[in-house]
One Martini backbone bead per residue (centre of mass of N, CA, C, O) as a GRO file, in nm:
protein
  267
    1UNK     BB    1  17.863  14.004  10.280
    2UNK     BB    2  17.932  13.713  10.409
    3UNK     BB    3  18.170  13.592  10.643
    4UNK     BB    4  18.255  13.268  10.684
    5UNK     BB    5  18.533  13.284  10.846
    6UNK     BB    6  18.388  13.440  11.101
    7UNK     BB    7  18.238  13.203  11.175
    8UNK     BB    8  18.165  12.993  11.409
    9UNK     BB    9  18.269  12.699  11.507
   10UNK     BB   10  18.139  12.371  11.492
   11UNK     BB   11  18.096  12.095  11.646
   12UNK     BB   12  18.178  11.770  11.562
   13UNK     BB   13  18.038  11.486  11.554
   14UNK     BB   14  18.116  11.178  11.658
   15UNK     BB   15  18.100  10.870  11.435
   16UNK     BB   16  18.347  10.661  11.523
   17UNK     BB   17  18.258  10.382  11.674
   18UNK     BB   18  18.315  10.089  11.548
   19UNK     BB   19  18.109   9.896  11.673
   20UNK     BB   20  18.056   9.921  11.965
   21UNK     BB   21  18.039   9.719  12.249
   22UNK     BB   22  17.782   9.701  12.477
   23UNK     BB   23  17.693   9.634  12.807
   24UNK     BB   24  17.392   9.413  12.879
   25UNK     BB   25  17.333   9.219  13.133
   26UNK     BB   26  17.025   9.266  13.197
   27UNK     BB   27  16.900   9.160  12.940
   28UNK     BB   28  16.962   8.845  12.972
   29UNK     BB   29  16.819   8.824  13.248
   30UNK     BB   30  16.533   8.929  13.151
   31UNK     BB   31  16.488   8.704  12.945
   32UNK     BB   32  16.495   8.463  13.133
   33UNK     BB   33  16.267   8.554  13.318
   34UNK     BB   34  16.040   8.569  13.113
   35UNK     BB   35  16.061   8.278  13.008
   36UNK     BB   36  16.001   8.143  13.283
   37UNK     BB   37  15.734   8.284  13.339
   38UNK     BB   38  15.580   8.172  13.094
   39UNK     BB   39  15.626   7.879  13.143
   40UNK     BB   40  15.487   7.865  13.427
   41UNK     BB   41  15.211   7.982  13.337
   42UNK     BB   42  15.121   7.760  13.140
   43UNK     BB   43  15.093   7.546  13.374
   44UNK     BB   44  14.911   7.697  13.585
   45UNK     BB   45  14.675   7.733  13.350
   46UNK     BB   46  14.670   7.453  13.174
   47UNK     BB   47  14.799   7.477  12.866
   48UNK     BB   48  14.999   7.255  12.978
   49UNK     BB   49  15.128   6.952  13.024
   50UNK     BB   50  15.338   6.808  13.260
   51UNK     BB   51  15.431   6.567  13.078
   52UNK     BB   52  15.538   6.743  12.833
   53UNK     BB   53  15.579   7.018  13.026
   54UNK     BB   54  15.734   7.104  13.278
   55UNK     BB   55  15.791   7.307  13.514
   56UNK     BB   56  16.054   7.481  13.652
   57UNK     BB   57  16.004   7.375  13.933
   58UNK     BB   58  16.029   7.075  13.870
   59UNK     BB   59  16.310   7.084  13.743
   60UNK     BB   60  16.445   7.194  13.997
   61UNK     BB   61  16.367   6.955  14.189
   62UNK     BB   62  16.518   6.734  14.018
   63UNK     BB   63  16.800   6.870  14.035
   64UNK     BB   64  16.818   6.867  14.350
   65UNK     BB   65  16.790   6.557  14.377
   66UNK     BB   66  17.049   6.492  14.220
   67UNK     BB   67  17.245   6.647  14.402
   68UNK     BB   68  17.180   6.499  14.665
   69UNK     BB   69  17.235   6.186  14.563
   70UNK     BB   70  17.492   6.229  14.334
   71UNK     BB   71  17.429   6.183  14.028
   72UNK     BB   72  17.510   6.441  13.892
   73UNK     BB   73  17.818   6.426  13.953
   74UNK     BB   74  17.859   6.153  13.802
   75UNK     BB   75  17.770   6.242  13.526
   76UNK     BB   76  17.936   6.501  13.496
   77UNK     BB   77  18.218   6.376  13.525
   78UNK     BB   78  18.200   6.185  13.275
   79UNK     BB   79  18.153   6.419  13.065
   80UNK     BB   80  18.396   6.598  13.120
   81UNK     BB   81  18.617   6.393  13.060
   82UNK     BB   82  18.535   6.340  12.767
   83UNK     BB   83  18.557   6.634  12.669
   84UNK     BB   84  18.848   6.696  12.749
   85UNK     BB   85  19.000   6.477  12.595
   86UNK     BB   86  18.875   6.507  12.306
   87UNK     BB   87  18.930   6.815  12.267
   88UNK     BB   88  19.234   6.810  12.296
   89UNK     BB   89  19.304   6.615  12.084
   90UNK     BB   90  19.167   6.770  11.838
   91UNK     BB   91  19.307   7.046  11.888
   92UNK     BB   92  19.601   6.975  11.865
   93UNK     BB   93  19.584   6.841  11.583
   94UNK     BB   94  19.446   7.070  11.432
   95UNK     BB   95  19.661   7.300  11.484
   96UNK     BB   96  19.893   7.151  11.343
   97UNK     BB   97  19.757   7.125  11.063
   98UNK     BB   98  19.675   7.422  11.026
   99UNK     BB   99  19.957   7.544  11.033
  100UNK     BB  100  20.073   7.383  10.793
  101UNK     BB  101  19.861   7.496  10.592
  102UNK     BB  102  19.925   7.805  10.642
  103UNK     BB  103  20.261   7.783  10.572
  104UNK     BB  104  20.228   7.541  10.372
  105UNK     BB  105  20.188   7.443  10.038
  106UNK     BB  106  20.180   7.135  10.052
  107UNK     BB  107  19.983   7.103  10.290
  108UNK     BB  108  19.754   7.264  10.145
  109UNK     BB  109  19.729   7.079   9.891
  110UNK     BB  110  19.655   6.821  10.072
  111UNK     BB  111  19.446   6.925  10.297
  112UNK     BB  112  19.202   7.061  10.163
  113UNK     BB  113  19.070   6.806  10.017
  114UNK     BB  114  19.050   6.630  10.274
  115UNK     BB  115  18.876   6.809  10.444
  116UNK     BB  116  18.644   6.840  10.245
  117UNK     BB  117  18.574   6.533  10.249
  118UNK     BB  118  18.561   6.474  10.579
  119UNK     BB  119  18.382   6.692  10.722
  120UNK     BB  120  18.077   6.610  10.634
  121UNK     BB  121  18.091   6.371  10.816
  122UNK     BB  122  17.915   6.212  11.040
  123UNK     BB  123  18.052   6.135  11.342
  124UNK     BB  124  17.841   5.952  11.476
  125UNK     BB  125  17.849   5.733  11.243
  126UNK     BB  126  18.146   5.630  11.350
  127UNK     BB  127  18.110   5.492  11.624
  128UNK     BB  128  18.083   5.190  11.550
  129UNK     BB  129  18.371   5.178  11.439
  130UNK     BB  130  18.513   5.265  11.703
  131UNK     BB  131  18.406   5.026  11.869
  132UNK     BB  132  18.547   4.810  11.690
  133UNK     BB  133  18.834   4.925  11.742
  134UNK     BB  134  18.820   5.027  12.083
  135UNK     BB  135  18.547   4.973  12.189
  136UNK     BB  136  18.297   5.050  12.450
  137UNK     BB  137  18.455   5.247  12.584
  138UNK     BB  138  18.632   5.545  12.607
  139UNK     BB  139  18.801   5.553  12.333
  140UNK     BB  140  18.551   5.589  12.136
  141UNK     BB  141  18.465   5.864  12.259
  142UNK     BB  142  18.722   6.018  12.212
  143UNK     BB  143  18.731   5.977  11.901
  144UNK     BB  144  18.465   6.119  11.836
  145UNK     BB  145  18.533   6.390  11.949
  146UNK     BB  146  18.812   6.441  11.815
  147UNK     BB  147  18.709   6.409  11.517
  148UNK     BB  148  18.500   6.647  11.545
  149UNK     BB  149  18.712   6.871  11.622
  150UNK     BB  150  18.942   6.869  11.416
  151UNK     BB  151  18.824   7.006  11.152
  152UNK     BB  152  18.734   7.286  11.266
  153UNK     BB  153  19.029   7.356  11.365
  154UNK     BB  154  19.165   7.352  11.098
  155UNK     BB  155  18.993   7.574  10.958
  156UNK     BB  156  19.039   7.799  11.170
  157UNK     BB  157  19.349   7.806  11.157
  158UNK     BB  158  19.390   7.836  10.855
  159UNK     BB  159  19.216   8.098  10.819
  160UNK     BB  160  19.365   8.276  11.026
  161UNK     BB  161  19.645   8.267  10.885
  162UNK     BB  162  19.545   8.361  10.601
  163UNK     BB  163  19.443   8.654  10.725
  164UNK     BB  164  19.714   8.757  10.762
  165UNK     BB  165  19.888   9.013  10.677
  166UNK     BB  166  20.138   9.016  10.435
  167UNK     BB  167  20.287   9.289  10.494
  168UNK     BB  168  20.392   9.219  10.767
  169UNK     BB  169  20.567   8.979  10.684
  170UNK     BB  170  20.742   9.130  10.472
  171UNK     BB  171  20.852   9.345  10.670
  172UNK     BB  172  21.001   9.141  10.850
  173UNK     BB  173  21.178   9.021  10.629
  174UNK     BB  174  21.321   9.287  10.547
  175UNK     BB  175  21.448   9.301  10.853
  176UNK     BB  176  21.549   8.994  10.923
  177UNK     BB  177  21.340   8.815  11.058
  178UNK     BB  178  21.294   8.544  11.188
  179UNK     BB  179  21.072   8.293  11.134
  180UNK     BB  180  20.997   8.229  11.429
  181UNK     BB  181  20.929   8.530  11.504
  182UNK     BB  182  20.701   8.564  11.300
  183UNK     BB  183  20.518   8.350  11.425
  184UNK     BB  184  20.512   8.464  11.725
  185UNK     BB  185  20.466   8.797  11.658
  186UNK     BB  186  20.245   8.769  11.403
  187UNK     BB  187  20.084   8.515  11.325
  188UNK     BB  188  19.965   8.434  11.605
  189UNK     BB  189  19.827   8.700  11.691
  190UNK     BB  190  19.658   8.728  11.419
  191UNK     BB  191  19.512   8.433  11.462
  192UNK     BB  192  19.382   8.407  11.747
  193UNK     BB  193  19.088   8.503  11.709
  194UNK     BB  194  19.006   8.270  11.514
  195UNK     BB  195  19.083   8.033  11.704
  196UNK     BB  196  18.891   8.109  11.944
  197UNK     BB  197  18.638   8.093  11.769
  198UNK     BB  198  18.680   7.783  11.718
  199UNK     BB  199  18.649   7.694  12.010
  200UNK     BB  200  18.344   7.745  12.038
  201UNK     BB  201  18.257   7.537  11.822
  202UNK     BB  202  18.402   7.282  11.937
  203UNK     BB  203  18.267   7.280  12.216
  204UNK     BB  204  17.983   7.223  12.104
  205UNK     BB  205  18.052   6.964  11.951
  206UNK     BB  206  18.147   6.804  12.203
  207UNK     BB  207  17.876   6.821  12.354
  208UNK     BB  208  17.708   6.674  12.142
  209UNK     BB  209  17.885   6.399  12.115
  210UNK     BB  210  17.871   6.307  12.404
  211UNK     BB  211  17.566   6.261  12.413
  212UNK     BB  212  17.557   6.059  12.172
  213UNK     BB  213  17.763   5.850  12.286
  214UNK     BB  214  17.606   5.800  12.567
  215UNK     BB  215  17.347   5.683  12.425
  216UNK     BB  216  17.477   5.425  12.309
  217UNK     BB  217  17.751   5.373  12.528
  218UNK     BB  218  17.649   5.423  12.862
  219UNK     BB  219  17.608   5.465  13.213
  220UNK     BB  220  17.748   5.739  13.231
  221UNK     BB  221  17.599   6.055  13.188
  222UNK     BB  222  17.403   6.282  13.048
  223UNK     BB  223  17.306   6.124  12.804
  224UNK     BB  224  17.219   5.867  12.966
  225UNK     BB  225  17.017   6.009  13.140
  226UNK     BB  226  16.833   6.124  12.927
  227UNK     BB  227  16.753   5.855  12.799
  228UNK     BB  228  16.634   5.722  13.051
  229UNK     BB  229  16.417   5.951  13.108
  230UNK     BB  230  16.273   5.910  12.831
  231UNK     BB  231  16.198   5.600  12.859
  232UNK     BB  232  16.033   5.674  13.148
  233UNK     BB  233  15.884   5.956  13.130
  234UNK     BB  234  16.085   6.175  13.279
  235UNK     BB  235  16.061   6.495  13.214
  236UNK     BB  236  16.195   6.645  13.446
  237UNK     BB  237  16.474   6.497  13.425
  238UNK     BB  238  16.529   6.555  13.133
  239UNK     BB  239  16.529   6.865  13.164
  240UNK     BB  240  16.750   6.871  13.376
  241UNK     BB  241  16.969   6.761  13.172
  242UNK     BB  242  16.940   6.994  12.970
  243UNK     BB  243  17.011   7.218  13.172
  244UNK     BB  244  17.300   7.113  13.222
  245UNK     BB  245  17.397   7.150  12.931
  246UNK     BB  246  17.342   7.453  12.922
  247UNK     BB  247  17.529   7.534  13.153
  248UNK     BB  248  17.779   7.409  13.037
  249UNK     BB  249  17.788   7.590  12.784
  250UNK     BB  250  17.796   7.860  12.941
  251UNK     BB  251  18.064   7.799  13.094
  252UNK     BB  252  18.244   7.761  12.844
  253UNK     BB  253  18.189   8.052  12.731
  254UNK     BB  254  18.307   8.198  12.975
  255UNK     BB  255  18.596   8.089  12.969
  256UNK     BB  256  18.651   8.190  12.676
  257UNK     BB  257  18.614   8.495  12.739
  258UNK     BB  258  18.846   8.510  12.939
  259UNK     BB  259  19.062   8.416  12.746
  260UNK     BB  260  19.032   8.646  12.543
  261UNK     BB  261  19.085   8.886  12.733
  262UNK     BB  262  19.383   8.791  12.806
  263UNK     BB  263  19.500   8.732  12.494
  264UNK     BB  264  19.331   9.016  12.379
  265UNK     BB  265  19.440   9.310  12.484
  266UNK     BB  266  19.528   9.462  12.200
  267UNK     BB  267  19.223   9.517  12.094
   0.00000   0.00000   0.00000
């Protein structure tokens, strides 16, 4: 009879990867290269008209011409200013309300139905009303972007605080930790990943709303430039403006990724 206890033990393969994310930077670059090559090839072989879809080389030439004559920086500066002011306004107000709803029962009872009622309203539909209230200038655009950013920030902050494990809060209370320290050392770090994830959503919303607001009433801005190029059938310039918006969104996402890595070192 075989003695199983005497058999040599075999090493057990570690299976607890925990959905570890591996970096594949080359994959994204390769995908972009393939997409641009296919796009350029369809125009080179005459499969698509240059009027309806200019090749990437024509779009790059239009973008270079915009950068050379200075119009690119003028439009980009106007859009970035509107995004920055509107996003900060909506984010600060949304985080304040979201924190109140997350830690206060009265604020939660009042805030949840109000947010549920106002959040589905298309924010760009309120731009004519904001123009009536604040005028055709910058304040109406700030209000549109801030109002659009406010509600997703409230929801992200409230949900992130509500998902903090209550046993950690109870343990801190049982040790007599002051409420301010509980918020600073337990609630805020636990909610921070959800709040930063909300920032990604609100940054995209701000970018969409600034384009829509500039199309309605603005002389400068990426949205105004895209609208003008579309009206004149300058599709290469139109796509150049769309490319600027895409690069702007990619840059914002990169900045938020750096912010996450610095603030969430403990993960």
